[in-house]
C-alpha positions in Angstrom: -13.6 21.8 12.8 -15.8 24.7 11.6 -19.3 24.6 10.1 -22.2 26.9 9.3 -25.5 26.8 11.1 -28.8 28.6 10.9 -30.8 29.7 13.9 -34.5 30.7 13.7 -35.7 32.8 16.6 -39.2 34.0 17.6 -40.7 35.6 20.6 -43.9 34.0 21.9 -46.2 35.4 24.6 -49.3 33.4 24.1 -48.4 29.8 24.6 -48.4 27.7 27.8 -45.2 26.1 29.1 -46.6 22.7 28.1 -47.3 23.9 24.5 -43.8 25.3 24.2 -42.2 22.1 25.6 -44.1 20.1 23.1 -43.0 22.4 20.2 -39.4 22.0 21.4 -39.7 18.2 21.5 -41.2 18.1 18.0 -38.4 20.3 16.6 -35.8 18.1 18.1 -37.5 15.0 16.8 -37.4 16.6 13.3 -33.7 16.9 13.4 -32.9 20.2 15.1 -29.3 20.4 16.5 -30.7 22.3 19.5 -33.8 24.1 20.7 -33.7 26.6 23.6 -36.5 28.4 25.4 -35.4 31.6 27.1 -37.6 33.8 29.3 -37.7 37.4 27.9 -39.6 40.6 28.6 -41.4 42.2 25.7 -42.9 45.6 25.2 -45.2 46.8 27.9 -43.5 44.5 30.4 -45.1 41.4 29.1 -43.3 38.1 29.9 -42.6 35.9 26.9 -40.3 33.1 25.6 -37.6 33.4 23.0 -37.7 30.1 21.1 -34.4 29.4 19.2 -34.0 26.4 17.0 -30.6 25.5 15.5 -30.1 23.4 12.4 -27.8 23.0 9.3 -27.5 26.0 7.1 -29.4 24.5 4.1 -32.4 25.8 2.1 -34.4 22.6 2.5 -33.8 22.7 6.3 -34.9 26.3 6.4 -38.2 25.6 4.7 -38.8 22.6 6.9 -38.1 24.4 10.2 -40.1 27.5 9.1 -43.1 25.2 8.4 -42.6 23.4 11.7 -42.4 26.6 13.7 -45.5 28.0 12.2 -47.2 24.6 12.7 -46.3 24.1 16.4 -46.2 27.6 17.7 -48.3 30.7 17.6 -45.5 32.9 16.1 -46.3 35.2 13.2 -42.7 35.9 12.4 -39.3 34.2 12.4 -35.8 35.8 12.5 -33.0 34.1 10.8 -29.4 34.2 12.0 -26.5 32.5 10.1 -23.4 31.7 12.1 -20.2 29.9 11.8 -19.2 27.8 14.8 -16.3 25.9 16.1 -17.0 22.3 17.0 -15.1 19.4 18.4 -15.0 16.1 16.4 -17.4 13.7 18.1 -17.6 9.9 18.1 -19.9 7.7 20.1 -18.9 4.4 21.8 -20.7 1.8 23.9 -18.9 0.5 26.9 -19.9 -2.8 28.5 -19.8 -2.7 32.3 -21.0 -5.1 35.0 -23.7 -2.5 35.7 -25.0 -2.4 32.1 -24.1 -0.8 28.7 -23.1 2.8 28.8 -23.0 4.9 25.7 -20.3 7.6 25.7 -19.5 10.6 23.6 -15.8 11.2 22.9 -14.9 14.7 21.7 -11.6 16.0 20.6 -9.9 18.8 18.7 -8.2 22.1 19.4 -5.9 20.4 21.9 -8.9 18.9 23.9 -10.0 15.4 24.5 -13.0 14.5 26.7 -15.4 11.6 27.2 -18.9 11.8 28.7 -21.3 9.1 29.6 -24.8 9.4 28.3 -27.3 10.6 31.0 -30.0 8.1 30.0 -27.7 5.2 30.6 -26.5 6.6 33.9 -30.1 7.2 34.9 -31.0 3.6 34.2 -28.1 2.3 36.3 -29.0 4.8 39.1 -32.6 3.7 39.0 -31.9 0.0 39.2 -29.4 0.4 42.0 -31.4 3.2 43.8 -28.3 5.5 43.8 -27.6 9.0 42.5 -26.5 9.8 39.0 -23.1 10.9 40.5 -22.7 7.5 42.2 -23.7 5.7 38.9 -21.1 7.8 37.1 -18.4 6.7 39.6 -19.4 3.1 39.2 -18.8 3.1 35.4 -15.9 5.5 35.3 -13.2 2.9 35.5 -14.7 1.1 32.5 -15.0 4.3 30.5 -11.4 5.2 31.2 -10.4 2.1 29.2 -11.7 3.9 26.2 -9.2 6.7 26.6 -5.5 7.3 27.3 -5.4 8.0 31.0 -3.3 11.2 30.8 -4.8 12.6 27.6 -8.5 12.7 28.1 -10.7 14.2 30.8 -13.8 12.4 32.0 -16.8 14.8 32.4 
């Protein structure tokens, strides 16, 4: 599947890590598809952060995210990048296991099929059992495999 997305970018050199993290949280809560914070070096060797927010290529969304970026950051300018991207079809499922419910994302397309357990659910199981995330994943893996055709899908 192919779709069009918009990315807004801005360089920020006068916000704390906590302020940037809060801005990223707010952007995600408002419906951004993704937010990344990348360390960069600006003119005169100043360290800064490149904030990138990705969302649907839609005029209302552009207005909304421009307003949010100006509201939650100190930026005085935003760059716009329009891109086409290839994406896998995604469905979400919930698997009942003896260890608790586990939400899973199943993705497929372009000859690929994969399933991945949600981190938050694995973390709950790991916390209750006092084990690692990897161990929790191993506990639920047999139940998740029931979602998929053994030879066709890869568990991540």
